C-alpha positions as CSV (number, residue, x, y, z in Angstrom):
1,M,0.0,0.0,0.0
2,A,1.2,3.5,-0.8
3,A,2.3,5.5,2.2
4,R,-0.2,8.2,3.3
5,G,0.7,11.8,3.8
6,E,2.5,12.7,6.9
7,G,0.6,14.1,9.9
8,H,-2.4,13.0,11.8
9,A,-4.9,14.7,14.1
10,G,-6.7,13.4,17.2
11,G,-7.0,13.5,21.0
12,R,-3.8,13.7,23.0
13,R,-1.1,16.2,22.1
14,R,2.4,15.0,21.3
15,P,5.2,17.0,22.6
16,S,7.1,16.4,19.4
17,D,4.4,17.9,17.1
18,D,5.8,21.0,15.5
19,D,3.5,24.0,16.1
20,G,1.2,22.6,18.8
21,A,-1.9,23.7,17.0
22,P,-4.8,21.3,16.8
23,G,-5.8,20.0,13.4
24,P,-7.2,17.0,11.5
25,T,-3.8,15.4,11.1
26,R,-2.5,15.9,14.6
27,G,-2.2,12.7,16.6
28,V,-4.2,13.2,19.8
29,Y,-6.2,10.0,20.5
30,M,-4.8,7.0,22.2
31,I,-5.7,3.6,20.6
32,S,-8.6,2.9,23.0
33,V,-10.3,6.3,22.3
34,A,-9.7,6.0,18.5
35,A,-11.1,2.5,18.5
36,E,-14.2,3.6,20.4
37,L,-14.7,6.6,18.1
38,A,-14.4,4.3,15.0
39,G,-16.6,1.7,16.5
40,M,-14.1,-1.2,16.5
41,H,-11.8,-3.1,18.9
42,P,-8.3,-1.7,19.6
43,Q,-6.8,-5.0,18.2
44,T,-8.4,-4.3,14.9
45,L,-6.6,-1.0,14.7
46,R,-3.3,-2.8,15.3
47,I,-4.2,-5.2,12.5
48,Y,-4.9,-2.3,10.2
49,E,-1.6,-0.7,11.1
50,A,0.3,-3.9,10.4
51,R,-1.4,-4.1,7.0
52,G,-0.4,-0.5,6.2
53,L,-4.0,0.8,6.1
54,I,-3.4,3.2,9.0
55,E,-0.3,5.0,10.2
56,P,-0.8,6.6,13.6
57,K,1.8,9.0,15.0
58,R,3.9,8.0,17.9
59,S,4.5,9.9,21.2
60,A,8.0,10.3,22.7
61,G,7.1,7.1,24.7
62,N,6.1,5.2,21.5
63,T,2.4,5.3,22.3
64,R,0.2,5.3,19.2
65,L,-1.6,8.6,18.7
66,Y,-4.5,8.7,16.2
67,S,-5.7,11.9,14.5
68,Q,-9.2,12.8,13.5
69,E,-8.1,12.0,9.9
70,D,-7.1,8.5,11.1
71,V,-10.4,8.0,12.8
72,D,-12.2,9.0,9.6
73,R,-10.1,6.6,7.7
74,L,-10.9,3.8,10.2
75,R,-14.6,4.6,9.6
76,R,-14.1,4.4,5.9
77,I,-12.4,1.0,6.3
78,Q,-15.3,-0.1,8.4
79,E,-17.8,1.0,5.7
80,L,-15.9,-0.8,3.0
81,T,-15.6,-4.0,4.9
82,S,-18.9,-4.2,6.7
83,E,-21.3,-2.5,4.3
84,M,-19.7,-3.3,1.0
85,G,-18.3,-6.7,1.9
86,M,-14.8,-5.9,0.8
87,N,-11.8,-7.7,2.2
88,L,-8.7,-5.8,3.4
89,A,-6.8,-6.4,0.2
90,G,-9.7,-4.7,-1.6
91,V,-9.6,-1.8,0.9
92,E,-5.9,-1.4,0.2
93,R,-6.6,-1.3,-3.5
94,V,-9.4,1.3,-3.1
95,F,-7.0,3.5,-1.0
96,E,-4.3,3.1,-3.7
97,L,-6.7,4.0,-6.4
98,E,-8.0,7.0,-4.4
99,L,-4.4,8.2,-3.9
100,E,-3.7,7.7,-7.6
101,L,-6.9,9.6,-8.5
102,E,-5.9,12.5,-6.3
103,K,-2.5,12.7,-7.9
104,M,-4.1,12.7,-11.4
105,R,-6.4,15.5,-10.3
106,S,-3.5,17.5,-9.1
107,R,-1.6,16.9,-12.3
108,M,-4.7,17.8,-14.4
109,A,-5.0,21.1,-12.4
110,A,-1.4,21.9,-13.1
111,V,-1.7,21.1,-16.8
112,R,-4.9,23.2,-16.9
113,R,-3.1,26.2,-15.3
114,E,-0.2,25.8,-17.8
115,A,-2.6,25.6,-20.7
116,E,-4.4,28.8,-19.5
117,R,-1.1,30.5,-19.1
118,A,0.0,29.5,-22.7
119,E,-3.4,30.6,-24.1
120,R,-3.0,34.0,-22.4
121,E,0.5,34.4,-23.8
122,L,-0.7,33.5,-27.3
123,R,-3.6,35.9,-27.1
124,E,-1.3,38.7,-26.0
125,E,1.1,37.9,-28.9
126,I,-1.8,37.9,-31.4
127,E,-2.9,41.3,-30.1
128,R,0.7,42.6,-30.4
129,V,0.9,41.4,-34.0
130,R,-2.5,42.9,-34.8
131,R,-1.4,46.3,-33.4
132,S,1.8,46.1,-35.4
133,F,0.0,45.3,-38.6
134,K,-2.5,48.0,-38.0
135,A,0.3,50.6,-37.6
136,E,1.9,49.5,-40.9
137,L,-1.3,49.5,-43.0
138,V,-1.9,52.2,-45.7
139,P,-5.3,53.1,-47.1
140,Y,-6.2,50.9,-50.1
141,E,-7.1,52.4,-53.4
142,P,-8.3,50.1,-56.1
143,P,-5.9,49.8,-59.1
144,G,-6.5,52.3,-61.8
145,S,-8.9,54.4,-59.8
146,A,-6.5,57.3,-59.8
147,L,-5.7,56.8,-63.6
148,I,-9.1,57.7,-65.0
149,P,-8.9,60.6,-67.3
150,A,-10.6,63.7,-66.0
151,S,-12.6,64.0,-69.3
152,T,-14.3,60.6,-68.7
153,A,-14.4,60.6,-65.0
154,G,-18.0,61.9,-64.9
155,S,-19.4,59.3,-67.3
156,G,-18.2,56.4,-65.2
157,R,-16.8,54.8,-68.4
158,V,-13.3,54.5,-69.6
159,R,-12.4,53.9,-73.3
160,I,-9.6,51.6,-73.9
161,P,-8.3,51.5,-77.5
162,I,-8.0,48.0,-78.9
163,S,-5.7,47.2,-81.8
164,R,-6.9,44.4,-84.1
165,P,-4.9,42.5,-86.6
166,A,-5.6,43.0,-90.3
167,R,-8.5,41.0,-91.7
168,G,-6.5,39.1,-94.2
169,D,-4.5,36.9,-91.9
170,G,-7.3,35.9,-89.5
171,G,-5.2,36.7,-86.5
172,S,-3.1,33.6,-87.0
173,G,0.1,35.5,-87.7
174,K,0.8,33.3,-90.9
175,S,1.4,34.8,-94.3
């Protein structure tokens, strides 16, 4: 079974705990209290610990200290075994899969943040290019519009002389 995150919360305070503040991961419950809160025998907690399903903190005197997080985990084990009929190997696998799922969620969130950052950068670059192009643009005038002779400008028509080949050769260019 994959190791769980460090830190547990519970009933009794450990002198070795870092900041002394209570929390869900702080080991504070002795085994008898944790077993009662979880609705199981203390020996069951020892079995679960031996299987790696639970990892209580230890006091300076090596007494097991369970956190609220540990008690919640014990209740989850109880639910999986009693209500769902799972054996301990199945419970171990469920916990492994839940841990793997949490890692994947974290990875997805990181990838999503990276994609959003890249999208922002691309949008900013597109806007910079647009502004650059806009500054370089000159007004467009259709070809030939400035070349219309003033004498025909009012009629809207332009006469273009066409030279045609002589009628005799049929335009083939042969003699």
